[in-house]
Wavefront OBJ file of the C-alpha trace (Angstrom):
o trace
v 167.899 3.001 -41.014
v 164.898 0.832 -41.261
v 161.709 1.693 -39.436
v 159.746 -1.174 -37.963
v 156.036 -0.793 -37.878
v 154.484 -3.548 -35.805
v 150.959 -2.224 -36.205
v 150.743 -3.271 -39.788
v 152.461 -6.546 -39.187
v 149.923 -9.323 -39.489
v 151.502 -11.359 -36.742
v 150.624 -8.761 -34.026
v 147.267 -7.684 -35.390
v 145.645 -11.014 -34.617
v 146.001 -10.757 -30.821
v 143.108 -11.924 -28.722
v 141.267 -9.481 -26.454
v 141.273 -11.821 -23.484
v 143.308 -9.451 -21.271
v 140.882 -6.609 -21.944
v 137.876 -8.798 -21.107
v 139.521 -9.895 -17.856
v 140.301 -6.283 -16.885
v 136.702 -5.191 -17.535
v 135.393 -8.166 -15.551
v 137.598 -7.342 -12.561
v 136.528 -3.674 -12.652
v 132.841 -4.667 -12.742
v 133.256 -7.089 -9.818
v 135.133 -4.514 -7.713
v 132.535 -1.829 -8.511
v 129.693 -4.165 -7.492
v 131.371 -4.991 -4.187
v 131.960 -1.291 -3.483
v 128.318 -0.439 -4.255
v 127.065 -3.192 -1.942
v 129.348 -2.112 0.900
v 128.251 1.525 0.520
v 124.585 0.467 0.594
v 125.143 -1.673 3.678
v 126.959 1.158 5.462
v 124.104 3.569 4.749
v 121.464 1.140 6.035
v 123.479 0.360 9.166
v 123.838 4.055 9.979
v 120.102 4.625 9.519
v 119.170 1.665 11.714
v 121.630 2.695 14.407
v 120.250 6.230 14.508
v 116.640 5.042 14.652
v 117.451 2.529 17.390
v 119.223 5.214 19.422
v 116.256 7.591 19.117
v 113.812 4.808 20.033
v 115.790 3.865 23.147
v 115.868 7.517 24.189
v 112.087 7.676 23.762
v 111.660 4.624 26.010
v 113.850 6.151 28.707
v 112.075 9.500 28.417
v 108.706 7.807 28.893
v 109.916 6.232 32.130
v 111.345 9.480 33.447
v 108.207 11.371 32.387
v 106.118 8.985 34.468
v 108.356 9.712 37.446
v 108.063 13.441 36.756
v 104.271 13.235 36.711
v 104.311 11.348 40.011
v 106.557 14.058 41.452
v 104.134 16.761 40.319
v 101.216 14.845 41.843
v 103.128 14.443 45.107
v 104.017 18.147 45.211
v 100.613 19.557 44.308
v 98.308 16.912 45.717
v 96.568 14.082 43.897
v 93.317 15.888 43.166
v 94.709 19.150 41.789
v 95.854 18.056 38.354
v 93.755 17.724 35.284
v 95.336 16.885 31.937
v 97.830 19.734 32.208
v 101.025 17.726 31.722
v 100.798 17.776 27.938
v 102.991 19.162 25.192
v 106.172 19.607 27.138
v 109.517 18.628 25.706
v 112.784 17.259 26.942
v 115.728 19.631 27.576
v 117.220 18.941 24.142
v 113.957 19.858 22.416
v 113.968 16.783 20.156
v 111.021 14.982 21.730
v 107.440 15.982 22.496
v 105.987 14.360 25.607
v 102.269 14.103 26.381
v 100.966 12.710 29.673
v 97.266 11.981 30.134
v 96.150 11.092 33.646
v 92.976 9.505 34.908
v 92.387 9.180 38.648
v 90.596 6.319 40.371
v 89.148 7.231 43.760
v 86.354 5.820 45.863
v 85.498 9.306 47.100
v 84.822 12.438 45.102
v 87.766 14.556 44.087
v 87.860 18.188 42.976
v 89.228 17.266 39.539
v 86.960 17.620 36.516
v 84.621 14.717 35.844
v 86.241 13.825 32.498
v 89.462 13.015 34.327
v 87.879 9.970 35.982
v 86.987 6.640 34.544
v 83.274 6.171 33.864
v 81.284 4.926 36.833
v 80.992 1.385 35.460
v 84.760 0.840 35.238
v 85.799 2.291 38.604
v 86.527 -0.353 41.190
v 85.491 0.816 44.607
v 87.738 -1.400 46.687
v 90.078 0.107 49.220
v 93.097 -1.444 47.488
v 92.418 0.542 44.328
v 91.639 3.836 46.042
v 94.096 6.573 45.082
v 95.359 5.237 41.793
v 96.245 7.106 38.629
v 96.389 5.672 35.117
v 99.005 7.496 33.052
v 99.259 7.395 29.295
v 102.681 8.708 28.268
v 103.350 9.404 24.588
v 106.840 10.372 23.431
v 107.271 11.353 19.787
v 109.941 12.832 17.546
v 110.491 13.551 13.856
v 114.273 13.895 13.997
v 115.399 10.600 12.452
v 114.772 9.120 9.063
v 111.266 8.096 10.102
v 108.990 9.453 12.841
v 109.283 7.648 16.158
v 106.372 7.404 18.580
v 106.440 5.443 21.819
v 103.355 4.895 23.975
v 103.391 3.676 27.566
v 100.451 3.079 29.876
v 101.139 2.665 33.579
v 99.020 2.219 36.654
v 100.541 4.090 39.582
v 99.521 4.001 43.212
v 99.350 7.389 44.923
l 1 2 3 4 5 6 7 8 9 10 11 12 13 14 15 16 17 18 19 20 21 22 23 24 25 26 27 28 29 30 31 32 33 34 35 36 37 38 39 40 41 42 43 44 45 46 47 48 49 50 51 52 53 54 55 56 57 58 59 60 61 62 63 64 65 66 67 68 69 70 71 72 73 74 75 76 77 78 79 80 81 82 83 84 85 86 87 88 89 90 91 92 93 94 95 96 97 98 99 100 101 102 103 104 105 106 107 108 109 110 111 112 113 114 115 116 117 118 119 120 121 122 123 124 125 126 127 128 129 130 131 132 133 134 135 136 137 138 139 140 141 142 143 144 145 146 147 148 149 150 151 152 153 154 155 156
């Protein structure tokens, strides 16, 4: 019986490597597409999380303003100083600071630093009983710290 050895046969040893080059090219293209899709998925998840946390901060600032107005209505407009600071939402993710400055034409029992300076206070009857609230909502939960600031002028 004769044994055929095609490896040493000169006719088969001169094959071109075109199939191997095509296979490597396809693998490189598929790997590049997979790496780009993984990168895009990671960025989309990060942006979605940050946008969600930012929208929650905006809504918390609005509800914190309403909460401060409720506290003023319950306790009276001249009883609060800057005591609505460093409280957090029920989930504990956000820190909320509320600074209030009252505008009155008459004297109030609140400390003097809680009023605007005398040159900026308008003494018209339309502006009597107004509070300027600076609400700051901040968190460090996401990929980058989020801080939202809102200034409102509320009539008492």
